[in-house]
N, C-alpha and C positions, 0 to 999 in steps of 0.2 A: 505760191499757193499749192495746196495739195501735197507738198513735199513729204509730209509725215504719214501720208496714206499710201499703203502698199497696193500695187497692182492696178489694173484697169487704166493704164496710161492713156490709151487712145480716147477713152471716155473723158478723162480729165482734160486732154488737149482740146477736144471738140467743145466742151463746155466753156473753156476759156475763150476759144475763137468766137463762140456764139455771143458772149458778153462783149467782146471787143468790137464785133460787127453789129451789135445791137439787134441780133436776130434771136430774140427770146420768145419761147412759147409761153402761153398763159398757163399751160398745165403739162406736167411730166409724169411718167410712170417709170420709176426705178425698180427693176425687177431682177431677182437672182437669189441664190441660197443665202441663208443667214450667215453673218460673220465675214462678209467680203468687202465691207466698207461703204455700203449704200448710204447708210445714215450719216456717216462722217462726211462723205462727199456732198450729200444733199445740204448739210449745214454749212460747209465751206462755200458751196455754190450760192446759198442764200446770202451769206455775208458779202460775197463778191457783188451780187446783184444790188444790194442795198448801199454799198460803199458810195460815199459822196465825192470821192476823189476821181478824177478822170482815169487814173491808172487802174482803178477798180481792184481794191484789196490793199489799201494803204496801211491799215492797222492803226491809223492815227486820227481819223475823222470821228466825229461824234457817233455816227452810226456803227462803225467798227468797234469803238471802245465799248459802247453800250451792248453790242452783240456779245462781245467777249465776257461781259459780266452778267449776261442773261437778263439784261434790262432794256433791250431794244423794243420799243412799243410797236414796231412795224413787223415784228417776227412772231409767228405763232406756231407752236408745236402741239399737234393733237395725237394722242395715243389711246389705246383701249382703256375704257373705264371698267375695270373688272375683266370680263371675258370678251367684251365687244366694244366697238365704237358706236355709240347710240345716236339716234336721230337728234336728240337735244344738243349733242356736241356739234353736229353739223349745222343745226339752226343757229347756234351761237357763232359759228364760223361765218355764216351768211350775213349776220348782222354786222360783223367786223369788216367783211369784204367791202361794204358800201361806205365805210368811213375812210376818208382819204388818209394817206400816210402822214405821220407826224414829223418824223425826222428825215427819212429817205424819200426818194421818188418812187419807191416800190414798197409793196407789202407782200411778204412771203408766208405761205402756209405750208407746213410739212405735215402730212398725215402718215404717221408711221404704222406699220402693220395694217395697212389700209384694207387688206383682205378680210379683216375682222369687223368691218363696217356691216351693220345689219342691212338687209335689203332696203328697208325704209330709209336708212341713213344714206345709202348709195343713190337712191332715187331723189332724195333731197339735194344731195351734192350735184347731181346731174343738172339741175336748174342753173346752178352757178357756173358750171363748166360750159353750158350752152351760150351764156351771155355774160362773160366776165368783164369787169371794168379793166381798162388798159394798164392800170398800175399794179395789178396783182399777178402773182405766179403761185400756182399750187403744185406741190410735189408729192405724189403718192409713192410710198415705199411698200414693197410687198415681196414675200418669198413664195407666194402662191397666187399668181395672177388669175388662175382659173376660177377663183371665188369672187372675182370682180365682174360686174355686169359688162356685157359686150359694149353697151352704149357708153359706159364710163371709159373703157379702154380706147374706144374709137376717138375720143375727144382729147386724148393725151398723147404727147410725144413719148413713145416707148424707148427706154434705154436699158438694154440687157447687159447685166454685169457678169463678168467671167469669174470662174474660180481662180484662186491664187495658186501658182505652181508650188509643188512640194519643195523645190529648191528655195524659192522665195520665202516660204513659211519657215523653213529651217534657219535661213539666214536671219529672218526677223526675230525668231526666238533667241538665237545666239546673241544678237545685238541687245535685245531688251532684257534678257535674263542671264547673260553670260554664257560661255560655251556649255552646251547641254549635251549629255550623252543619250540622245533620243534616237531610237532606231528608225530606219526608213519605213518599216511596217507601221510604227506608231504614227508617224507623220501622215501616212495614207489614210488613217482613220479620220483625220480632219477634213478630208474630202474637199480640199481647196478653201476651207474656211479658217481665217485667222482667229476668229472668236472661238471656234471649236478647238483649235490648236492650243490656245492659251489654257483652256479648261483641261485638255488632255495632259498638258505639262505637269499639272498638279496631281496626276494619277499614275505616276510612273510605277509605283508599287503594285497597283492593280494590274497593269499590263505585264509586269514581270511575273506575277502569279499566273496570268493566262498563258504565258510562254512555258512556264514550268508544268502547267496542266497538260498542254499539248504533248510535251515530252513524256509525261507520265502516261498519257493515253497510248502513246506509241510503244512504250517500253514495258509497262507493268503487266503482269500476268494475273493480277487480282483486281477486279473491278471495285471491290469494297475499299481498297486503298485509294483508288481514284476519287470515289465519292467523298471519302474522308478529307482528301486534300483539295476539294473543290468547294469548301465552305464559303468562299467569297462569292460564288455564283448564287448561292441560296440567300445571301445577304444583299445581293446587288440588284434587287428587283427594279429599283428606280432607273437603273442605267443598263438593264439587261440587253436592250437592242444594240446599244453601242458595243457592249462586250461581245455579243454574238457576231456583230459585223467584223470586229477585230479577229475573232476566231476564224471567220471565213477567210480573211486576208492571210493569216498564218497557214491555214490549210492549203490555200491556192499557191502560196509562195514556197511551200515545202518541196514542190516538184516530186512529191511522193504520191503515187497513184492511190495508195491505200488511204491516205489522208484526204486527198482531193475528192475521193468518192464520198467522203463524210459531209461535204458541203450540203448535199441534199437533206441530210439529217438536221443540220442547223436550220435550213429553210423551213422544214416541216415543224420544227420547234417554234419558230417565229409565228407560224400560222396558228399553232395550238394556243400560244400565249395571247395572240390577238383575238382569238375566239373565247377568251376567258377560261381556258382550261386551268386546272389546279396547277399552281406555279411550281411547287416542289416536285410534284409527280412529273411535270413536263421536263424539268431539269434532270431528274432521275433517269427518265426514259432516254433523254438525249445522250447522257454520259454512257449509259449501258449500251445503247445502239452503236455509238461510235466505237466503244471498246470492242464490241462484238464484231463489227465490220473489220476493224484493224486486225483482230486476232484470227478471224476466219481467213483473212488473206495470208496472215503469217503462217497459219497451219498448212496452207496449200503450197507455200514456197519452200 
């Protein structure tokens, strides 16, 4: 079990031990950045808990088979309805909590993106967490536990998931998609998230353009040429923060003090964009300021 899920091996081992020793909490809080396997591990853990076989994860019993076909009546997966998890969804959960399991000896509820529960929904859930029936386990999944009420968190066993190493991410991408010519700088953008790494894999052309832009900023004597070659920045509004983060990585890894000094310009651009400054003007200013910074340094040397 868990063999196909990368990383967080100690967490996987501890969950297996807890099942084998029958030391199961009635509620868990799986916390960590997006894309590191929290949801996948939660579902595999749920399947294990509901397995009817003593070995716990037989893949052959009625519970396992129906789980794999998304038909297990003792498993419930709650996610945001629109932008939030509403009190009506939690009230529906509460009704199901008091209905005894149909197939398994356990009923499992996974609340994904649990930080998106409204305050009313969280307070409603709190009543269930305070006095749960012995046959249920509730797993909350979040990438932002600060949005959960302290009273919610205090009633859950917290399990903090770690980022996946750059080495493991690279090996995973190579296995899943064949040998890929992806630079270490691009892997760093994933920030330990397999989910993010898979998305980045499909944007190699974008990252190549960013590399060429940094070279242009360093070498060109004409700022208008730079703006002309930065069209992808003006079209990349939806992913601009990811692009700016990658530019920062390239600047830092350049080991060139002229470029490293430009990181502050990138950070100032982020602030301007977050304060709803004009997008195109913010990009114009960023490119001009970087070019000016680099060329001022060049003129002194």
